[in-house]
PAVEX-156055 format. One record per atom (N, C-alpha, C): z, x, y. Coordinates in steps of 0.1 Angstrom, whole numbers, plus 5000, padded with zeros to 4 digits. Each point is the difference from the previous one (the first is absolute). Example, Ala and Ser with C-alpha at 12.3 -4.5 7.8 and 13.67 -1.06 7.14 Angstrom:
! residues 2
507851324943/500049915012/500050095012/499349965011/500050095011/500849925011/
END
This chain:
! residues 186
442240032227/499550125011/500249995009/500650115009/499850005018/499050035003/499449975011/498849985012/500950145008/499450114998/500650105015/498850025011/501050015009/499949985013/500050115008/499549955013/500250155009/500949975015/500749834995/500650065015/501149994994/501050095011/501750014994/500549895010/500849984991/501149915009/501550055006/500250025006/501050035009/501449955006/500749934993/501049905004/501050095012/500049875007/501350035015/500750084996/500650085005/501750094999/500749865006/500849954990/501149865002/502050115001/500150035012/501250085003/501349904988/500450074994/501449964991/501149955009/500449874994/501149915006/501550135000/500250035013/501550045001/500249955014/501250025004/500749975009/499950055016/500149985008/498550045015/501450115006/499450075005/501050135003/501149935017/501050075001/501049995004/498950015015/500849935011/499250085015/500950115006/498950085005/500750165006/500949995003/500750005004/501450065015/499749985011/500649925010/499249975014/500750145003/498949975016/501250185006/500549955009/501350075004/500950015006/499349985017/500449925008/499450005013/500350075011/500050105005/500550115009/500249955013/501350025005/499949995018/499350065006/499649995014/498950055007/500750145003/501050085000/501050085003/499650114986/499749944985/500050094994/498350034995/499149875005/499250034998/499050115008/500949995015/499850105010/500050194992/501949964991/499950134997/498450034993/500149884987/499050084988/498850025008/499349975010/498850025006/500150165005/500950035008/500150115009/500250094984/500749994991/500350084990/498650024994/499149894999/498950064993/498650045009/500750015011/498850095010/500350104997/501850055003/500050135001/499450034985/500549964989/499750054986/498450065006/499249915001/498350035000/499850155004/500349955018/500750125005/500250115002/500950044984/500450104995/499550024989/499249934995/498350054988/499150065005/499949935015/498850075009/500150084999/501250045008/500450155000/499450084993/500749974986/500550134986/498250024999/498549905002/499550024993/499050085012/500549945015/499050155007/500750094999/500950084993/501050084998/499550084990/499349914989/499750074988/498450015001/499250005011/499250005002/498749914993/500649834993/499149954995/499949925014/499949955006/499649905013/500650145012/498250015003/500550095014/500449895012/500250095011/501149965015/499149885008/500549895003/499149955014/499850145009/499249915007/499750095010/501049975011/500750105009/500649965007/499449865011/500749915005/498949905009/500850105015/498750035002/499550055013/500149895010/500950005015/499349865011/500350085011/499449945008/499550095017/501050105003/501449924995/501350045011/500250134993/500150004986/500750084994/498450154996/499549995002/498450084990/500250125003/500450005015/500450155006/501050074991/501449974992/501150034997/499550074984/499449874998/499149974986/499350154997/498649975008/499250104997/500150135008/500650065005/500650105006/498950045005/499650134993/498750105004/499349945007/499449934986/498549945002/500049935012/501349894999/499749995019/500050015008/499650115003/500250105013/498750065000/499850004990/497550065002/499549895005/500149854992/498549895008/501249894998/500950005010/500849834996/499149895005/499050035008/499249885001/499049934987/499850084996/499850014987/500849944984/500850074999/501149934996/500749865007/500249995009/500749854999/499149904998/498550065001/498949874993/500249944994/500450124986/500050004987/501249894998/500950045008/501349924994/499949925003/499749945011/499949855010/498849954988/498950074991/499349934988/500749974993/500650104995/501449994985/500949875003/500050025009/501549895002/498649785004/499450045003/499049885006/500149964978/499250114994/500050004982/501249924999/501450055004/501149984992/499949855000/500149935012/499449855006/499649994993/499049985001/498649954990/500549954990/500450144989/500550004989/501049895000/500950005008/501649864996/498649895005/499849925009/499049885004/499550014981/499450074998/499149994986/500649944987/501950055004/500850034985/500749855007/500249965011/500349805001/498449944995/499350045007/498649854991/500250044987/499650134993/500449984987/501049904992/501650005010/500749924994/500149875006/499349965008/499949855002/499849924993/499949925003/499549864984/499549865002/499350014994/498749925009/500049885001/499349905005/500449925004/500849874986/499050044988/500649914987/501450044995/499750135001/501450014992/501149995015/500350005015/500849915008/500649854997/498549954996/499849884998/501349954988/500150114995/500549964978/501550055009/500250105002/501050045002/501049845009/499550025007/500149865010/501049894993/499049984988/499949914993/501349994995/500250174992/501350024990/501050035016/500350025008/500949965006/500949895006/498749894996/499849855002/501149954990/499550024987/500049894990/500750074987/499850165003/501150064985/501350055005/500449965012/501450045002/501149914994/500650114987/500549944995/501949965002/500150045015/501349995012/499949845000/498949955011/499849875001/500449914993/500449934999/500249874991/500549895008/499949995013/500349925006/497949975008/500349855004/498449975007/499949935013/499750075010/499650005012/499649875002/500949945010/498649845006/499950045017/498849925001/500550035011/498649895007/500449905012/499349895008/499450015009/498449944998/499550045010/499549835007/499650055010/500049845005/498850065012/498849874997/498150065006/499849795006/500250065010/500149875012/498249964999/498650045001/499649954995/498950074985/499149944987/499550084996/498749944995/499349905012/499349924998/498250095001/500650125004/498250105003/500350044986/498650004991/500250104991/500450135002/499750095014/500450185003/501050014997/501049875005/501650004992/500150004992/499749904993/499849974987/500150134993/499150115001/499250094992/500850115000/501350035017/500250115001/501449984988/500949915011/500949954981/499850014985/498550014999/499850004985/500050154991/499550025021/499350194992/501350095001/501449975007/500950035004/501350034989/499649874994/501049914986/499750164990/498350024998/499350094991/500450085003/500350045010/499750155005/501850044999/501049964999/501650034999/500249914988/499250034995/500349924981/500949855008/499949925000/501149885002/499549894996/501249924998/499449894991/501349905007/499649924995/500649855008/499249875008/500649905006/499449894994/500049985018/499049854999/500449975016/500349875000/500449925012/501449885000/499049945012/499549914998/499149945011/501849935007/499749995017/501049905010/499149955002/500549885010/499649945010/499250025010/501350145003/499550075016/499150185000/500550024984/499850164998/499849984989/499650144991/499950084990/500750124994/500249954995/501250095000/499950094986/500050114997/499750104990/501150154990/500049924989/501150084994/499550164993/500950105003/499350114995/501250044996/499050044983/501550024991/498850144993/501750145005/499650064996/500750104990/499850074992/500850104993/500750124996/499050035016/501150195005/499649955014/501050075003/500850055015/499650075009/499050094991/499250075006/498750015008/499349925002/499549945010/499649875001/501749964999/499949835009/499949995016/499349945005/499450015018/501149875004/500449985006/500749905010/499249975010/499749895006/499049965011/500849925007/
END
C-alpha cells in the first residue's frame, strides 16, 4: 500500500532534441545617400500622417509659433488693441519653448555610468578593429611616488595594458591598446 502525501513533484520541462534554427538573414548595408533618402521619406510620411490626423480632427492643430518679429501679422486685430500685453505673452511663450527644449535635452542626456558604459562599448566591442595599437613612452624619473601614481591612474582611466622596461638611463613604458578611438600620443 502506497503512502499518500500532499507534495506534488513538478519535473523541469526539457526541450525536445532538434537542430538549431538557421540564423536570420543579414540586412543589406545602405550607402549614405540611400540612408539619407530613406530618412527623408520616413519623415515626409510621418508628417503627412500627422496632417491627415489634424484634418480628421483626431488631434488638435498646434498653436502658431508667435515670435516678437511676427506677432503683429499673426494676431492681426488683437495685436493693435494691446500690443504691450501681447508682446509680453509672446516673450513668455518663447521662453517656455526654449525651456521645454532644454528640459528635453537634459532628459535625453546620459548619466555618468551610461557614458562610461558607452565608452567601454566603443573601445572594446568594435568588430571592425582587428589590429592592436602599440605606443612606447619614455619616462625620465619615476622615483617619486606621485609620478608612479599618475602613470598608474592614467593606465586605469585609459584602459591600458602593458609593461615597464627598465633601462640604465631611463624607464620605458609600453602601452598596448585595443582600440584607436581613445589613443593618445604624447
